[in-house]
N, C-alpha and C positions, 0 to 999 in steps of 0.2 A: 504494500500500500504506500502511496505517496501523498503527503499532505500539502495543500496549497493554501492560498489566502482565504480569508473569511471562514476559517476552521472547517473547510470542506475537504474531505478525503476522497481522492480519486484512485481507482484501481490501476495497477500495472497490468496491462493486457498481454496475454501470451497466446500466440496462434500456433496451433499444431496442424500439420498436414498429414492426415491419416493415409496410410498406404502409399506414401510418396517419399522418395529419398531426398528430403529437404529438411534442413534444420529448423527448429522452432524459431519463431519470430517474436521479439519482445518490444513492447512499446509503452511509454509512460507519459506521453504528451496529451494535450487536449483534443487533437485531431489527427486521424490516421487517413492518409490518402492511398487508394489502391487502384492500380491500373497497369497497363503495359508500357506507358511512357517512362523514360528513365528518371524523370524528376518526381515520381511518386515515392512515398515512403516505403511501400511494399510493392515491388514490381512483379507482375505476372507475365506469362508468355503472351505474345501478340495473338496467338491462335485461341487464347482463352478469354481475354479481356480487351475492352476498348482502351484507348490511350488514357482516359480518365473515366474509370468505371464507377467507383463508389467511394464514399468516405464514411468514417465512423467518428462521431463527436462524443465527448464525455461531458455530461452536465449533471444536474441534480436528479434527473430521471434515470441516469445510468448511461449505457452505451446506446446511441441513436444512430442507426444505419440509414444513409440516404443514397439512393441510386441517382447518378448524375445523368443529365440529358445526353441523348444519342447512345446511351449504353443499353445493352440487352438487359432483360430482367434478371434479378438476383433471387436465389432461393434460400430461405432460412428454414431449416428442418423440413426440407422438401416442399415448402409452401412458397409460392411466388410472391415477390415483393416488387411492386412497380415504382414506388416512390420512397416511402419511409417506413421504418419499423424500429421498435425498441428491442434490442437483443441483450442477452445476458450470458454469463459464463456457462458453458455447456451446450450452447447452440452451435449448429453447423451451418456455415454460410457457403453456398455453392455458386461459383462464377464459372460458367462453361463446364469444363471437366475438372476444374480445381475445387477441392473441398477443403475448407478451412474450419478447424474446430477452435472456437473461442474458449479460453479456459483461464482459471485463476492461476496466478504465478506461484501462489503458496499452496502447500499441501494441506488439505483440510484435516488430515490426521494429526497435525501439529497444533491445532487450535486448542484453546482452553475451553472445555465444555462446562457450563454451569448447570447444576441440578435444577429440575423443574418441579414445583410443588404438585402434589397429587391432584389438587382441585383444578389445575390448569391443563391436565392431560386429556380431558374429554373433548376438547375442541380442536385437536390436532388432526389434520387430514392432508392427503396428497391431492393436488389439483393437476390433472393431466392437461398439458398445454400443447403437446404434439404427439402424433401417432394415432393408432386406431381408437384409443380410449379418450381422445381429446375432448375436453369439455366436461368430463366426469369428475366428481369428487369422491375420493376413497377414504373413508374415516379410518384412522389408525386404531383408536380405542386401546385395547390391551395389547394389540399386536396385529401385524398385517404381513402376509406372505404372498408374493407374486411369482408366477413361473413354476419352476420345478416343485411339485408337491403342493402348491398353493393355487391361488386364483390364476386362471389362464392369462398368458400374455399373448394376445392375438397378433397376427402379422408375421410370425416367425415360421420358417419352413419346418417341415417334419425333420426330426432328428437334430434340432438345434436346442439342446437343453440350456436354458438360462433361468436363473432364479435368484430372488433376493428376499430378505426378511427384515422387517422393522419391528423393534420391540423395546420395552423399557428395561433398563438395568442400572441400578444404583442411582435412580433419579434422572438418568440421561436417556435420550432417545437414540438407540443404536441401529445402524444399518449394516448389514453384512451380506456378502454374496453366499448363496447356498449352492450354487452350481456355477463355478467359474468358467468363462468362455473366452478363448483367445480372440475369437472373431468379434464377439459382442461383450467387451469388458464392462463392468459396472463402474459408472463414473459419478462423481459429485462435483458440480461446477466445472465439469470437463476433465477432472483429474481422476485417473484410475485408482480405485480403492478396493480393499477387501473387507475391512471393518472400520467404521468411523462413527463418531458421535455427530448427530445432525444439529443444525441450527435453523431457525426460522428463515425462510427465503432461499434455502439451498435448492438447487436443481439437480435432481437425480435422473441420470440417463442410462438407458440400456437399449441397444439396437436403435430402432426408430422412436422409442418411447421417451417422453420427457415429462417428469413430474416435479412440481414446485411444492415445497413443504409450507403449508399454511399453519402457523402455530403462534397466534398472538400472545399466548401465555409464556412463550419461550423468549420473547423479546426482552432485552434488558430494561430495567426500570429507568426512566429519565432522571437525571440528577437534578434535584431541586436546590437552587442556590439560596442560601440564607440571606434575608434582607439585611442590608447594611444599616446599623442603628444610627439614627440622626443624633448629632451632637446636641447637648443640652443648650438651651438658649441662655445667653448671658444677660444680666440685668440691663446693660446698655443697649442690647438688641431690642428690648421692649420699648425703650425710650424713643426710638426712631432711627433713621439712617445715621451712619457714622459721622457724616458731615454736619448733621443737625446737632449731634451730641457735642462735638467740638465747638460749634458756634455758641451753644449755651454756656459751655465752660469759659470761652473767651469773653462772653458778655458779662458773666458773673465776676470774672477777674477785673474787667474794666470798671464795673460799678464799685467794686471794693476799693480799687485804686482811687477813684474819684472821691468817694466818701472819706478816704484817709487824707487826701489833699485838702478837702474842705475843712476837716477838723484841725489839720495842721496849721492852715492859714488863720482860722478863727482863734486859735489859742497861741 
């Protein structure tokens, strides 16, 4: 993570190229330009992309992908994007034959997981955002198993065993792979995992399926700043502005001096 002005934290973007002999691409700026022209930040082959094909901007909404004019459409998780889309870590962006996996730069297994109170676990669910189950909400409750041995994961060919399990352990919501697959690894925010503690907003991906964890009770409590105590009012503050107080003091001194002079002359 990289912190910028106004206490706004932007993510370091990492792009992986699945099934391609190309190194991962790292980016930590506010805008990423992608195309076949040499002046782009990420250069693709001319047979795959227009000279200026798309850009990804980071703002308070997250990563916003915009398809530039004269470029062919872009696909996000196999869905066409003609103009603009909000993308997140774990999404696959396709330009021509090039597939780019957006992912977190940090391993989610290294995060500090905070325990969740028992009363907040009943509202945890998976929201399917891509794949055959798109649009459905899957409540986690005491546990949820998908794939091998559990609820079916549609869209996979026969003989492709893939499975995952989500359950509570020591107050934490744990995700684990029940049937590892080299072809369809289990990912959290684009990073391959075997077993990891989940956080609200994580995107779980396996094959063409994408699930976002909806768990309001797992979000950290906002820090409440203590009000700064007001200083006690001084007596002169009640008398009026500071200029008025000094004027009164000067007037009283002048009157005292005048009275002293009168008494001195008289006697």
